[in-house]
C-alpha positions as a printed Julia matrix, in Angstrom:
290×3 Matrix{Float64}:
 104.73   95.75  122.7
 105.73   92.25  124.88
 102.47   90.6   123.54
 103.24   91.13  120.16
 106.82   90.18  120.56
 105.29   86.81  121.86
 102.93   86.57  119.19
 105.67   86.99  116.43
 107.44   83.86  118.43
 104.97   81.61  118.22
 104.01   82.54  114.64
 107.88   81.9   113.24
 107.82   78.5   115.16
 104.58   77.57  112.89
 105.07   75.68  109.8
 101.91   75.15  107.3
 103.83   71.6   106.21
 103.82   69.94  109.54
 103.35   66.37  109.52
 100.77   66.16  112.3
  97.7    67.8   111.58
  96.22   67.91  115.08
  99.13   69.42  116.49
  99.08   71.82  113.55
  95.26   72.57  114.26
  96.18   73.45  117.75
  98.43   75.77  116.56
  96.48   77.57  114.42
  93.96   77.78  117.4
  96.29   79.25  119.96
  97.71   81.29  117.16
  94.32   82.78  116.51
  93.61   83.11  120.52
  96.62   85.1   120.79
  96.02   87.42  118.14
  92.1    87.83  119.24
  93.52   88.62  122.91
  95.89   91.46  121.28
  93.13   92.67  119.15
  91.07   93.4   122.0
  93.79   94.76  124.25
  96.04   96.77  121.87
  94.27   97.66  118.73
  93.43  101.31  119.95
  96.88  101.55  121.45
  98.92  100.33  118.64
  97.62  100.43  115.11
 100.96   99.69  113.75
 101.64   96.3   115.51
  97.72   95.6   114.73
  98.47   95.67  110.89
 101.19   93.12  111.43
  99.1    90.87  113.44
  96.58   91.08  110.65
  98.95   90.41  107.7
 100.49   87.52  109.46
  97.02   86.04  109.96
  96.24   86.47  106.14
  99.6    84.74  105.28
  99.09   81.99  107.88
  95.52   81.38  106.57
  96.79   81.22  102.92
  99.58   78.55  103.79
  96.8    76.78  105.42
  94.77   76.71  102.01
  98.07   75.83  100.1
  98.6    72.67  102.78
  95.0    71.71  101.63
  95.93   71.76   98.32
  98.62   69.67   98.23
  96.84   67.09  100.05
  94.2    67.19   97.29
  96.72   66.93   94.61
  98.4    63.78   96.38
  95.22   61.85   96.85
  94.34   62.6    92.87
  97.58   61.13   91.95
  97.75   58.29   93.9
  95.83   56.17   91.94
  97.47   55.64   88.38
  93.72   54.58   87.27
  92.28   57.78   87.95
  95.32   59.97   88.12
  94.75   61.39   84.13
  91.33   61.8    84.78
  92.02   64.75   87.33
  94.71   66.28   85.02
  92.4    69.58   84.81
  91.42   69.53   88.71
  95.64   69.26   89.07
  96.53   72.27   86.83
  93.75   74.21   88.52
  94.78   73.75   92.08
  98.86   74.21   91.14
  97.54   77.7    89.72
  95.76   78.35   92.88
  98.72   77.42   94.85
 101.19   79.82   92.99
  98.04   82.56   93.18
  98.08   82.36   97.27
 101.91   82.52   97.12
 102.02   85.3    95.15
  99.71   87.0    97.41
 101.67   86.28  100.51
 104.98   87.64   98.64
 102.7    91.06   98.03
 101.83   91.25  101.65
 105.52   90.5   102.59
 106.61   93.03  100.49
 104.21   95.57  102.06
 105.07   94.87  105.56
 109.0    95.36  104.26
 107.73   98.63  102.74
 105.81   99.7   105.79
 108.47   98.96  108.21
 111.21  100.69  106.41
 109.15  103.73  106.06
 107.99  103.76  109.85
 111.18  104.69  111.18
 110.96  101.88  113.75
 113.65   99.52  113.97
 112.66   95.84  115.14
 115.29   93.31  114.95
 112.16   90.59  115.81
 109.83   91.94  113.08
 112.64   92.11  110.48
 113.38   88.68  110.97
 110.14   87.53  111.08
 109.31   88.87  107.22
 113.05   87.58  106.68
 111.55   83.95  107.67
 108.71   84.45  105.78
 110.18   85.58  102.65
 112.39   82.27  102.99
 109.14   79.83  103.41
 107.61   81.16  100.39
 111.02   80.89   98.33
 110.81   77.45   99.4
 107.67   76.47   98.84
 107.96   77.74   95.26
 110.99   75.46   94.97
 109.0    72.88   96.35
 106.13   73.3    94.16
 108.39   73.49   90.6
 109.95   69.72   92.04
 105.95   68.55   92.23
 105.28   70.07   88.63
 108.52   67.98   87.22
 107.37   64.91   89.36
 103.54   65.08   87.74
 105.44   65.47   84.2
 107.31   62.29   84.93
 103.68   60.46   85.52
 102.45   61.45   82.3
 100.24   64.1    83.37
 100.26   67.18   81.04
 101.5    70.27   83.44
 100.63   73.35   82.15
 103.58   76.05   81.91
 106.06   73.96   83.82
 108.83   75.88   83.47
 106.77   78.81   85.45
 107.62   80.02   88.84
 106.49   82.25   91.35
 108.94   84.9    90.01
 107.2    84.73   86.42
 104.03   84.76   87.9
 104.86   87.9    89.73
 106.12   89.25   86.82
 102.98   88.33   84.89
 101.03   89.89   87.5
 103.17   93.4    87.01
 102.53   93.23   83.84
  98.62   92.94   83.95
  98.72   95.51   86.68
 100.55   97.82   84.32
  98.38   97.11   81.49
  95.13   98.26   83.52
  96.82  101.14   84.25
  97.7   102.16   81.45
  93.79  101.66   80.05
  92.58  103.5    83.12
  95.02  106.45   82.16
  94.02  106.23   78.51
  90.08  106.36   79.4
  90.89  109.14   81.53
  93.13  111.46   79.08
  91.55  114.41   77.79
  92.93  117.11   75.13
  91.98  120.93   75.52
  93.06  124.07   73.63
  92.29  127.54   73.79
  92.39  130.52   71.1
  90.71  133.64   69.27
  88.56  132.3    66.25
  91.63  133.45   64.15
  93.9   131.51   65.32
  91.95  128.39   66.04
  91.03  128.87   62.44
  94.73  129.2    61.42
  95.7   126.16   63.15
  92.58  124.12   61.39
  90.95  123.49   64.72
  87.72  125.19   63.69
  85.56  125.89   60.77
  83.02  128.13   60.26
  79.37  126.78   58.25
  76.25  128.17   57.44
  74.94  131.82   57.48
  74.11  134.0    54.58
  76.72  136.35   53.24
  79.09  135.45   56.11
  76.72  136.32   58.66
  75.52  133.95   61.34
  77.97  131.44   60.62
  78.51  128.81   63.28
  82.01  127.37   64.61
  82.4   123.45   64.21
  85.45  121.36   65.21
  87.25  120.59   61.97
  87.45  117.0    60.9
  90.93  115.47   62.06
  92.54  118.51   63.99
  96.35  118.35   64.6
  96.23  116.51   68.02
 100.05  117.86   69.05
  98.79  121.34   69.1
  96.3   120.6    72.01
  97.46  120.19   75.55
  97.36  116.52   77.06
  95.6   116.54   80.87
  94.11  113.85   83.27
  90.47  114.71   83.83
  90.54  113.63   87.28
  93.38  116.13   87.85
  92.21  118.97   85.7
  89.29  121.39   87.59
  89.54  124.36   85.93
  91.24  126.02   82.73
  92.18  129.98   82.99
  90.38  132.02   80.52
  90.97  135.89   81.02
  88.8   137.49   78.25
  85.54  139.33   78.27
  83.97  136.58   75.97
  84.24  132.51   75.62
  82.58  130.16   73.77
  82.92  126.38   74.03
  82.88  125.21   70.91
  83.16  121.28   71.74
  79.9   119.74   73.43
  79.73  119.7    77.17
  76.41  119.73   79.03
  75.49  122.93   80.35
  74.98  121.82   84.08
  78.68  120.29   84.17
  80.54  123.99   84.02
  80.69  127.27   84.82
  82.14  130.18   83.81
  83.5   132.18   86.78
  83.23  136.28   86.64
  86.28  138.1    87.71
  86.99  141.69   87.93
  86.19  144.34   85.25
  83.53  141.97   83.63
  86.39  139.48   82.46
  85.67  135.97   82.7
  88.67  134.49   84.92
  88.2   130.68   84.24
  86.35  127.92   83.08
  85.38  125.81   86.22
  84.6   122.26   85.82
  81.8   120.93   88.19
  81.5   117.68   87.5
  84.35  115.95   85.34
  82.89  112.97   84.22
  79.84  114.49   82.87
  81.62  117.39   81.19
  83.58  114.94   79.18
  81.25  112.25   78.49
  80.45  113.54   75.18
  83.72  114.7    74.05
  87.16  113.93   75.27
  88.3   117.17   73.75
  87.56  120.6    74.66
  87.91  123.66   72.25
  87.43  127.06   74.08
  87.13  130.25   71.62
  88.03  133.53   73.54
  88.18  137.31   72.35
């Protein structure tokens, strides 16, 4: 753990905006050597510490990339004659910098959560995380100033008002939209009942046959969805039946499910063996029992 503290002290003193390129490279090399040494000696002994090492390395790599992009932007805007031609590239670089800052913020947030839930109290790690958060906040402000400066140079900089906080909110919204879409794709509906009850509810209709004999049951057109139970196909593996007879009215591959027999020749449940196959033809399940 002492070696970890030594590493953290080195990392705390490292700033990506160093004016001396050679000194910066040497610090990166030393940081990498220290991390490698920690990995060789302590990974098997302290996975918690190594997770912090990997996270700090990832943050530092992102800061290094940001430094390089800032230099590229500076080179592209130095010459007034070519400045306008580089406008699209500058916008892309600024957006890339924001994405890297956002990744760093997410890593820092994860480190905070891990430290809080680990039950470990470590003032050095807490201070390191605080310093990293401050670096990210400072860089966010610097980028806003940079965008304003570029705008004063008659460059059309996209979303001049945007900052890291706004991008983080946008990222959360996109993640929520993706999660909602995934949940929607995995939402299924099922209902169980006797033939009489299902017909009364307008869930099924009887068709075909002669003089009332040999009719088959089919799902009615536009049944009342509120009568069904909503479920997540990833979490539902079986349905209770408790009936001597059971029949699936909706179409499901026969190899994807099995009726489980219980005592006294009764069907206890419908077991869904392969959920993806079972729900591939229909997201609705209508189970008719006696």
